[in-house]
C-alpha positions as CSV (number, residue, x, y, z in Angstrom):
1,M,-3.8,-5.4,-4.2
2,L,-4.1,-1.5,-4.4
3,I,-1.7,0.4,-2.5
4,R,-2.3,4.4,-2.4
5,L,0.7,6.7,-1.7
6,W,0.6,10.4,-1.2
7,I,3.8,12.2,-1.4
8,E,3.8,15.6,0.4
9,G,5.9,18.1,-1.1
10,P,8.8,18.0,-3.7
11,Q,11.8,18.4,-1.3
12,T,11.9,15.7,1.2
13,L,10.0,12.4,0.4
14,A,7.3,12.1,3.0
15,G,3.7,11.1,2.9
16,T,1.2,8.4,3.7
17,A,0.4,5.0,2.4
18,V,-2.8,3.0,2.8
19,T,-4.7,-0.2,1.5
20,K,-8.3,-0.8,1.7
21,G,-9.1,-1.8,5.4
22,S,-5.9,-0.6,6.7
23,E,-4.8,2.4,8.7
24,P,-2.8,5.0,7.0
25,L,1.1,4.5,7.7
26,R,3.2,7.7,7.5
27,F,6.7,7.5,6.1
28,D,9.7,10.0,6.0
29,G,12.3,9.0,3.6
30,W,12.8,6.2,1.1
31,L,13.9,3.6,3.5
32,E,10.6,4.3,5.5
33,L,8.6,4.2,2.4
34,L,9.9,0.6,1.6
35,R,9.1,-0.4,5.3
36,V,5.8,0.8,5.0
37,V,4.9,-0.8,1.7
38,S,6.5,-4.0,3.2
39,E,4.2,-3.9,6.0
40,L,1.2,-3.3,3.9
41,V,2.0,-6.2,1.5
42,A,2.8,-8.5,4.4
43,A,-0.5,-7.6,6.0
44,A,-2.4,-8.3,2.7
45,E,-0.6,-11.7,2.5
46,E,-1.8,-13.0,5.9
47,P,-5.5,-13.7,5.0
48,M,-4.3,-15.4,1.8
49,Q,-2.0,-17.8,4.0
50,E,-5.0,-18.6,6.1
51,G,-6.8,-20.1,3.0
52,Q,-9.1,-16.7,2.7
53,Q,-9.6,-14.7,-0.3
54,G,-7.1,-11.7,-0.6
55,D,-8.2,-8.3,-1.9
56,D,-7.4,-8.5,-5.7
57,S,-9.1,-5.1,-6.5
58,R,-7.3,-3.2,-9.2
59,H,-7.0,0.6,-9.8
60,P,-9.6,1.6,-12.1
61,G,-7.3,3.4,-14.5
62,S,-4.6,0.8,-14.8
63,P,-4.9,-2.0,-17.6
64,A,-5.6,-4.9,-15.4
65,G,-8.7,-2.9,-13.8
66,E,-10.2,-2.6,-17.3
């Protein structure tokens, strides 16, 4: 699973997180970031629990993706 995070500005932690096929989820602060990541992971696990193939794509620059 690849989760993309965009952090906007160096002062307050705020940004957007998205996975392949999901809508962007905004967060403001560390606790909201954790909530958003939790929601993205839970949404990705649902198809696997139903016996479907999950998205197992890797980031092109990561060692697992090579």
